[in-house]
Residue, then its C-alpha position, 0 to 999 in steps of 0.5 A: x248026612x242027616x237022613x232024618x231031616x224031618x226032625x229038628x234037634x233041640x239045640x237048633x237056634x233059629x228056624x229050621x232051614x228045611x222048613x218053608x216060611x212065608x215072606x210076611x212073618x206077621x201073616x198066618x197062612x192057614x188062618x188068613x189073619x195077621x199075627x198078634x205081633x202085628x196087632x201089638x205093633x199097630x196098637x203101640x203106634x196108635x197109643x204113641x200117636x195119641x200120647x204125643x197128641x195129648x202131650x202137645x195139647x197139654x202144652x198148648x193148653x198151658x200156653x193158652x191159659x196165660x192171661x193177656x198182658x196189660x197195654x199202655x192205653x195212651x201209647x196204643x191209642x196214639x199209635x192207632x190215631x197216627x196210623x189212621x191219620x186222625x186227631x185225638x178228639x173228645x171220646x177218641x181215647x175211650x172209644x179206641x180203648x173199647x176197641x182194643x179190649x174187644x180185639x184182645x178178647x178175640x186175638x189173645x193166644x188161642x183166640x176166643x176159647x169159650x165156644x171151642x169144641x176140641x182139645x185143648x180149648x174144650x178142657x179149659x175153663x179159667x180163660x173162658x171165665x176171664x173172657x166172660x168178665x171182659x165181655x161183661x164190661x164190653x157189653x155194659x160199655x156198649x150200652x152206655x155208649x148207645x144210651x148216654x155217651x153219644x146222645x146230648x139228651x134223652x130225646x135225641x136220636x141214637x147213633x145207628x152204628x152204636x145201636x148195631x154194635x150193642x146188638x152184636x156184643x150181646x150175641x150168644x157168647x158160646x155159638x160155634x157156627x151159623x153164626x159164630x160168636x167171633x164173627x158177630x163180635x168182629x162185626x161189633x168192632x167194625x161198627x164201633x170203628x165206623x163210629x170212631x171214624x165219624x167222630x174225627x170227621x169234621x165235615x160230618x157232625x152226626x156222631x158225637x161223644x159228650x164228655x159230661x158229668x151225668x154221662x160219666x155217672x151213668x157209666x160208673x153206675x154200671x161198673x158199680x153194679x157189676x163190682x158189687x155183684x162180683x164182690x158178693x159172689x167172691x165173698x160167698x166162697x166160704x159161705x155166709x149167713x145173710x139177712x134179707x135186706x131186699x125191702x130195707x129202707x122203704x116200709x111200703x115196698x113189696x116184692x113178687x114172692x116171699x123170701x126167707x128172712x135168713x139164708x146161707x149163701x155159698x158159691x159151689x165149690x166147682x165154681x169158685x175158680x170160675x168166679x175168681x177168673x171172671x173177676x180178673x177179666x172184668x177188672x183187667x178191662x175196667x183198669x184200661x177203661x178207667x185210664x181212658x176215661x180219666x183222659x176224656x173226662x179230665x175237665x169234668x174231673x178237674x172241675x169237681x176236684x175228682x181226678x184223684x178219686x178216680x186214680x184211687x179207684x185204679x190203685x185199688x184195682x191194680x192188685x187184682x192183676x198180680x200173678x197168681x203163684x198157686x197152681x189153683x185157686x185156694x179156698x181157705x176157711x176163715x183165719x185158717x192156715x191156707x189162703x183164700x184167693x176169692x176173699x182177697x180179690x173181694x177185698x180189693x173189689x169192695x174197696x174199689x166199689x166204695x171209691x166209685x160210690x164216693x166218686x159218683x156222689x162227688x160228681x152229682x154235687x153241684 
C-alpha cells in the first residue's frame, strides 16, 4: 500500500492518477487563461487558411492572366445576325465587331480587372495594361463612328446613340463604385447595339453607315497615331538619344515653351511590361477591326486596288499575338545575349504603321 500518495515516483508515465485535472486541458484554472497549446493551434489554423487562400488566389491569378483568344470575325457576326434575324448591310460587320471587342473586354476570364480592389485582381498589372490597349482602340473607333462613319457630311447631325456611346466608353477606366466602370461600358455597348438595330431597319433611315474613302482614311489616321506612339514607347525600352524635330519642316512654326535640342528618352524599367501588354491589347483589337473593315469597305478598296495593302497590314500585325514563352518581358540591351521583346514588338508595329501610311496615301489619290 502506497502510504505516501502525495509523492510521485520518477518513473511514472502519464499524469498522476491521484491528482485532479480539469476537463479542458487547454484551460489554466488558476490563471483563467487558455494555454499556449490552444493559442498555437489557433494560429496554426489561421495560417493554414491564409495559405490555402494565397495558393488559390495565385492559381486564379494565373488563369485570369491569360489573354483572350482571337475570334473569327465573319462567323461570329453571322451568328449574331442569324440569332437576331437581321441581314448584313453596309457597316454591320464593323459595328458588330466593335461590340464583340467591347464584350470581350468585360467578359474574358476574370472580367474587367483594372478597377479590382481585392486579390488576385489587384496584384495583376499585365492584363489591366492589355485592357487599356483594347479600350484605347474602342474609344478611337467610337469617336470616328460619331464624327465620320455615321455622317454624310460635316454639316449633318450626329447619331444620338453613337454620341451617348462615345461618352460611356470615355468614362474613367478605374472606377469601382457609383458608377462602376463595367456598368458604364455595358451601357455604351447597349447604345451601339441600338444603332446596329437601326442600321438594318428599312422602315427607318435615320441611322446610316457611310462606307466612303474619306471615312476610312479618318479611321486609319487615328490608328496611325496610336501605332506611332506605341512604337516610340516600345523602342524607348533601352533608351535612345532623340533630337527635337517638333518644328521641323516649317520655318515659321512656334511652340509654347522651349525644349532641349537633344534629350534621352527611356521608358522606366517598371513600366516596360505595361507598355508591351498595352501594345498587345491594342493590336489584338485592331486585327479584328481590320478584318471587318476589309469586308465593309471592300468596294472602296477594290476601286483603289488597295485590298492587298490592307491585308499586308494584317500580316504585319499577326506576329504581335504570338505566344510569349518567357515568364517575363525581357529587356536585353542592343545586340546582347538576351532578347528585347519590346523592340521586337516595336518592329512589327512600325512596319504596320508604315503600311497604314501607304494605304492612306493610296486612298487619297483620285
